[in-house]
C-alpha positions in Angstrom: 7.2 11.2 -5.5 4.7 8.7 -4.3 5.9 5.6 -2.4 4.0 2.6 -1.1 5.1 1.3 2.3 4.0 -2.4 2.3 3.6 -4.1 5.6 4.6 -7.7 5.3 2.3 -10.3 6.8 3.4 -12.6 9.6 2.0 -15.6 11.5 -0.1 -13.3 13.8 -1.6 -11.2 11.0 -2.4 -14.3 9.0 -4.4 -15.9 11.8 -6.3 -12.7 12.3 -4.8 -11.6 15.6 -6.1 -8.1 16.2 -3.8 -5.4 17.6 -4.0 -4.3 21.2 -5.6 -1.0 22.3 -2.1 0.4 22.8 -0.9 -0.7 19.4 -4.0 0.8 17.7 -3.4 4.1 19.7 0.3 4.2 18.6 -0.7 3.5 15.0 -3.3 6.3 15.1 -0.7 8.7 16.4 1.7 7.7 13.7 -1.0 8.2 11.0 -1.8 11.6 12.5 1.9 12.5 12.1 1.7 11.5 8.5 -1.4 13.6 7.9 0.0 16.6 9.8 3.2 16.5 7.7 1.0 16.5 4.6 2.5 13.3 3.2 -0.2 10.6 3.7 -2.4 9.8 0.7 -3.8 6.5 1.9 -3.2 3.7 4.4 -5.1 0.6 5.7 -4.6 -2.8 7.2 -5.8 -5.9 5.3 -7.7 -9.0 6.5 -5.8 -12.3 6.5 -5.3 -14.1 3.2 -7.9 -16.7 4.3 -10.5 -14.0 3.5 -9.0 -13.2 0.1 -8.4 -14.7 -3.3 -5.6 -14.7 -5.8 -6.3 -14.2 -9.5 -3.6 -15.5 -11.8 -3.4 -15.1 -15.6 -2.0 -17.4 -18.2 -2.5 -16.7 -21.9 -5.2 -14.1 -21.0 -7.1 -16.7 -19.0 -7.9 -15.8 -15.3 -7.8 -18.5 -12.6 -9.0 -17.8 -9.1 -7.5 -19.4 -6.0 -9.2 -18.8 -2.7 -7.0 -18.1 0.3 -5.4 -18.8 2.7 -2.0 -18.7 1.1 0.9 -20.5 2.8 3.9 -18.2 2.1 3.1 -15.6 4.8 6.4 -13.7 4.4 5.4 -12.9 0.8 1.9 -11.6 1.8 0.9 -8.0 2.5 -0.9 -7.2 5.8 -1.3 -3.5 5.2 0.0 -0.4 3.4 0.5 3.3 3.3 0.8 5.5 0.2 2.8 8.6 1.0 3.9 11.6 -1.2 7.5 12.7 -0.2 10.5 14.3 -1.9 12.8 11.2 -2.0 13.2 7.5 -1.3 15.3 8.5 1.7 12.4 10.5 3.2 10.1 7.5 2.5 12.5 5.2 4.4 12.7 7.7 7.3 8.9 7.5 7.6 9.0 3.7 7.4 11.6 3.6 10.2 9.2 5.6 12.4 6.3 3.0 12.2 5.6 1.9 15.8 6.2 -1.8 15.3 7.8 -4.0 17.9 8.5 -6.6 15.2 7.7 -6.6 11.5 8.9 -5.8 8.0 8.0 -2.9 5.7 9.0 -2.8 2.0 9.3 0.7 0.5 8.5 0.9 -3.2 8.2 4.0 -5.5 4.9 4.3 -7.4 5.1 4.8 -11.2 4.1 8.2 -12.5 2.9 8.8 -16.1 6.2 10.5 -16.8 8.1 7.3 -15.9 6.8 5.6 -19.1 8.5 8.1 -21.4 7.4 8.1 -25.0 5.3 4.9 -24.6 2.7 7.1 -22.8 1.2 9.1 -25.6 -0.4 12.5 -25.0 -3.8 10.8 -25.5 -3.0 8.2 -22.9 -1.8 10.9 -20.5 -5.0 12.9 -21.0 -7.1 9.8 -20.3 -5.1 9.0 -17.2 -5.5 12.6 -15.9 -9.3 12.4 -16.5 -9.5 9.1 -14.5 -7.5 10.7 -11.6 -9.8 13.7 -11.7 -12.9 11.5 -11.5 -11.3 9.6 -8.5 -10.5 12.9 -6.7 -14.0 14.1 -7.4 -15.5 11.0 -5.9 -13.5 11.5 -2.7 -14.7 15.0 -2.2 
């Protein structure tokens, strides 16, 4: 089961405060543990929302709003995608993140099987081909 661990933004991350050398070292060690355990698929930190944009849709029309965005608690400052056996295991990994303060939201990623009959065999085949192309690009 894949899970995304979403690091919620805070005032420091939104003004672009960089982590200390110690914090970077601790995060590197944590990431190494994820890799050694064979569960880490991806993970990165994000620039502040002032360097981003939001695209909203209404009646199929896209509207772009440049950052920054004011509701810092609703913003994402980073993420990991992990592949584990259960939500409980994902939560255990989230509990081990070396944060002094912060918030992590743990969310399961949809798999093709989760869509049931709505996902036709043709759609599943097309999805599998796309994933194979992505994997090929990474190697």
